[in-house]
N, C-alpha and C positions, 0 to 999 in steps of 0.2 A: 401530416399523416401520422396516425396512431401506430405505435409499435410497442409490442410486449416481447421482451427477450425470452428465448427458449429455456434459459437456465440463469442462475445467479451470475452476477458480473463481479469479477475480482480485479481490482485496479492496482497495478504495481508500478513502480518507478522510483527514481532516485529522489532523495530528500528535496522538497520544494518544487517538485514537478507539477503539483496540483492534485495529487491523489484524493485528498479529503475534500478540497474545494470543488473540484470537477465531479468527483463521485457523488457528493451531496446534491449538486445541481442536477446531475443526470438522474438520480433517484427521484427527485421532485418531478422532473419532466416526464419520467416513465410511470410515476404514481406507485413506486415500490419503496420498500424500506431502505434506509442507509445505515451502515455500521462502519465504525472505524476500529480496526483490529487493536490499536493501542488502548482504546476505551474498553474493549472486551477483555484485554489482558489485565487492566487495572481492576475491573469488576471481579474477575476470577481470582486475582491475587487477594483482594479484600475478603472474598468469601473463604478462600483456603487458609489464609494466614491469620485472619482475625486480629485481635489486639488493636489498641487505639492508634499506635503509630502507623500500622498498615493502612488505616483509613485515609491518611493524607498522602500516601505514596502515589506518585505519577510515574509514567514509563521510565524516565531517566533514573529515578530513585529506585525503582524495582530492579532495573538492570544493575545499578551500583551495588545494591544490597544482596541480590541473589546471584549475580554474575551472569555471564552470557548463557550458560546452560540452563540456569533456573528461569531466565526470561524466555528462552526458547521453548522450554517445557510448558510454560504458561501460554505461549502463542499456539502451540499444538493443541492444548486443552481447549482454548477459546475457539479455535477453528473447528474442532470436532463437535463442540457444543452447538455452534451455529449450524453446522451441517446436519445435526440431528433434528434441529427445529424445522429445517426445510423451508420451502417457500421461495419466492423471488426477492432478491435484494441486491444492492450494490455494496461491496465491501472494499474499503480502502485498506490495503495491506501496509504494514510497516516497511520502510525502505530496505531493511535487512531480512525481511521474512523469506524471500526466495533464496537467501544465503543460508537458511536453516535446513540442512539436508533431511531432517526428519519431518519437516513441514511439507516437503514437495509431494510425497504420496498423498497426503491429506488434501492439499490444494488441487491436485489433478482430478480429484473426484467431486470437487465442490461446484465448479462452474467454469465460465469462460474467462480465461486469464487475459487481461488487456494490459499491455505495457504502454505507459504514457512516456513517449520519448521527447526529451527537450535537449537542446544543444548544451554542451558542457559549460560554455561561457555564460549562458543565461542562468543556469542552475548555480554556478559558483557565485555569481553576482548576488543572487537572492540569498544564498547561504551566508556570504560574507557580510551582507548588509545587517545581519543580526549578530555579528561577531563570530569569529572563527570558533567552531565547535571543537570539543576535546578529541573527536575522532580524526581530526586533521592535524598534521604536523604544523605547529605555529611558526616554525622557521621556514617552511616551504609549503604554505597552505595550498597554493594552486597545483603544485606538482603532486602533493599527496591526494588532493581531490581528483585530479586527472587519473591517477592510478586506480582509485576506487571507482570512478566513473567507467573506465574501460572494463574493469572486472565485472561490475554489476550490469553494464550494458550487454555484455556477452551472455551473462547469466539470465537476465530478463528476456532477452530475445530467444534463448533456448527453451524457456518455459512458457512463453506467450502463445496464445492462440491467435492473437491479434496485436499488431503494433500500430499505435496511433501517433503520428508525428504532429507535435503541437506548434512548433515554430513560433513561439511567443504569443500564441492565441490568447485572447481574453477568455473569461469564464464562459460566456454565452457561446462563443465560437468553438472553444475547446469541447464543451459538452455536445455541441451539434456534430463535431467531427467524430466523437466517440459513438454517438447514436447512429450516425450514418454508416460508419464502419461495421457496427454490430448488425444493423439491418442487412447490409450487403452480405455479410458472412452468413446470417441466418437464411437469406434467400437462396444461397448457393446450396445449402444442405437439402 
């Protein structure tokens, strides 16, 4: 069954829940553009900062050099720019974007906020498989992750128009769950 969303789709969730992978797949299935906010932040930083060193900066380097507030300003700028372009698209947000209080008003006007929920144990195992990241306490990584998970889960749920529970779904099934949930939500309107 063909389905075209009524508005852009904003995909949020905790690191390694599948925002980019599932968002990209969903966009292909729907025949609309896909954007990753981290890529848009990098692009905007390169335009704004210029200089040869900024050309090689990736999201972690931008955050390290510009700090949290500088990174968050770029997120807001990238979100506003995308909103001005209009059209239908799927946008994978950064894991911390909904934690950016100045981004929330911009996000609320952009599209349908979809929170991809995955169990904490599944997410931690995916994160730990690549090595404990610096935002977790290396002496107690599970405990610090669980604290972050609880905080963000509450935040994502409070900002989401739709919560999709993945329960370890593969890419095909995960994208199908998102699409089905969006269709049901649009049919209710």
